[in-house]
N, C-alpha and C positions, 0 to 999 in steps of 0.2 A: 504494500499500499504506499502510495506516495504521500508527501506532507501535505496537509490541507493548506490551501491557498485562500486567504481572506483578504479583503471583504468579496462576497459574492455579488454580482450585479445581474438583476434581473431586468425585464423591459422598463419598469418604473421605480425599482427599489435597489437601495444598496443594503445588504445584510452584513452586519460588522459586529464585533465584540463591543461590549459596553465600555464606557469611559467614565471618569469622574465627573466630567462637564455634563453628563446626561441627567442629572438629579432633577432640574426643573422640568425637563420633557417627561421624565418618568412620572413624576408627580402629577403632571397634567392628566394622565390617565389612571395611573395605578391606585390613586387615592380615592377615586369615584366609588361610591357605594354600589352603582351598577356593574362595576368591574369587580370589586371585592366580593360581590355575591357569588362569583363563579371560580375565583382562583383558589388554588390548593393552600397557599400560605398567605394569611392575611396580614395586611399592612394598615394597622388602625388609624394612624395619623402620621403628621410630618415627622415625628420623633422616630418613627419605625423605618422612614424611607432610607436613611443612609445604610442600614443593615440589609434592606432588600437590595440596594443597588450593589453593595459590596458582594452579596451572593451571586448576583447576575455577572458582575466583573470576574468572579472566580470560575465561571462556567465557560472556559475557553478551548476545551478539547475532550475527546473521548479516548482515554487510555486503557480503561479497565471498566468491567461492568459496575454500575452505580454512578458513573460520571455523566455529566450533563453538559451540552454545548447550548448556550443561549446567544442569540443574535438579535441585535437591535434592527427593527425595520425602519429605515431612513428613506424618505421620498427623494429621489434624484433631483427633481426640479427645484427644490427649496431647502433641501438637507434637513427636513422636519422629522424628528423621531415620532413615529406614530404608533408603536407598538413593538412586540418582540415575539419571536418564535424559539422553541427549545427542543433539542433532541436528547432524550434520555436513554442510555445504553442500559436496558434491564436485565439482559440474560445473554451471556456470551455462548454457551453451548447450544441454545435453541435459536440463536441469532435474532432476539427480540429487542425491539426498541419502542420508545413512546414519544409522540409528538405533542407538544403542548403549545398554546398560543394565546396571546393577549393583544387587543387592539383597541386604540382610543376610539370610542364610540362615534366621535365626531368624523371619523374616517371609514366607519363600517359600511358595508353595502357597496363599496366602490371596487372590490376585487383585490384589494392589496393583501388581506390575509390569505386568500387562496394562492396568489402569486408567491407569496413568501413560503407557504407550506409546500407548495410544488417544488420550489427550490431546494426545500429541506428534505423532502422526500427523494429528490435526485441524489442529494448528498448522502443520505442514509443507505440507499440502494446501490448506487454506484462507487462511492469512495469508501464507505464503511463496510460494504457487503453484508448489511443486515438483511435478514430474511423476512422479517414480518414486523410491521409497524402498526401499533394501536394507538388510539386516542380516546380519552375518557371525557365524557361530556355530561353536564347537569340536564336533566331531562327538561327543565324549563327554559333552557338556553336554545330557542328555536332557531337563531341566526346560526349558531355553531352547528347544529344538527343538520341544517340545509347546507352549510358549507362542506362538512365532512362527506355527506353523500355526493355533492357536486364534483369533489375531486376523486371520487371513485371508491371511497372507503365504505364497507358494509356494516350494518348493524349486526353485532355478534351476541350482544346480551343487554338486558334491560334490568337493572337491580332496583326494585321497588322498596322504598323506605328501608333501605339496607343499613343506614348509619344516620346519627345525628351529626349534622354539619351546620355550624354557625347557628345553632339553636333551633334547627328544624329538621324533620326527616328529608333525607336526600334521595332523589331518584336519579341514579347514575346509568348513563348509556355507554357501552363500549363499542367502538368501531374499529375495523382493522382492514389492512391491505397487505398482500404479499408482494414480494419483489417482482414476480413474474406478472402479477396482475397490474402493476403499475407501469411496467414496460409495454404490455399489451394495449393498455387503455390510453395511454398518453404519448408514447414514443414511437409506435408503429402505426403508420397511417394506411388505412384500408385503400385498396385500389378502387377506382371507380367501377361501377357495375358495367359489364358488357352485354351488348344485345346478343341474343342467340341468332346465328346465321342459318341454322339448319334444324 
């Protein structure tokens, strides 16, 4: 495996590691109650933000199971940090990884999250040779559910009231995609249909 080359450029985004100067941009979306409702680790107020940023700044590579790579989603046109995506290496033997994502609600519905997740899946399957990627999603988060389905992930499980999360029962959905499914659905183009001549 070759060394990872960052940042990653997509059509409209730059995906790069987090920097100290990202504190204000991170606060602009990470402290919102509508975002905190769905994230795994809560940032309750401004005093928790430096710790959250330090964790993200430490997620710079995947060397062993348990490691996480977190990349800031920065718009190319104005260099605005609008969210982040993470790839967590959960199991080396079975080649399993998890994708996580957060976007500033002001930029949701514009295709940025899907663009960033697509680049992260390319990285997971092509560079890290991960076999299966899964994503967990709150059952109330209809935007994320739709996004995961649009990028080709299939719903594999629906856990109803399986845990108390932030004071209420959690409905958790698990989506997944295999390396060969991602290649078939997004990298290989079907030939145009041919008309029969006989």
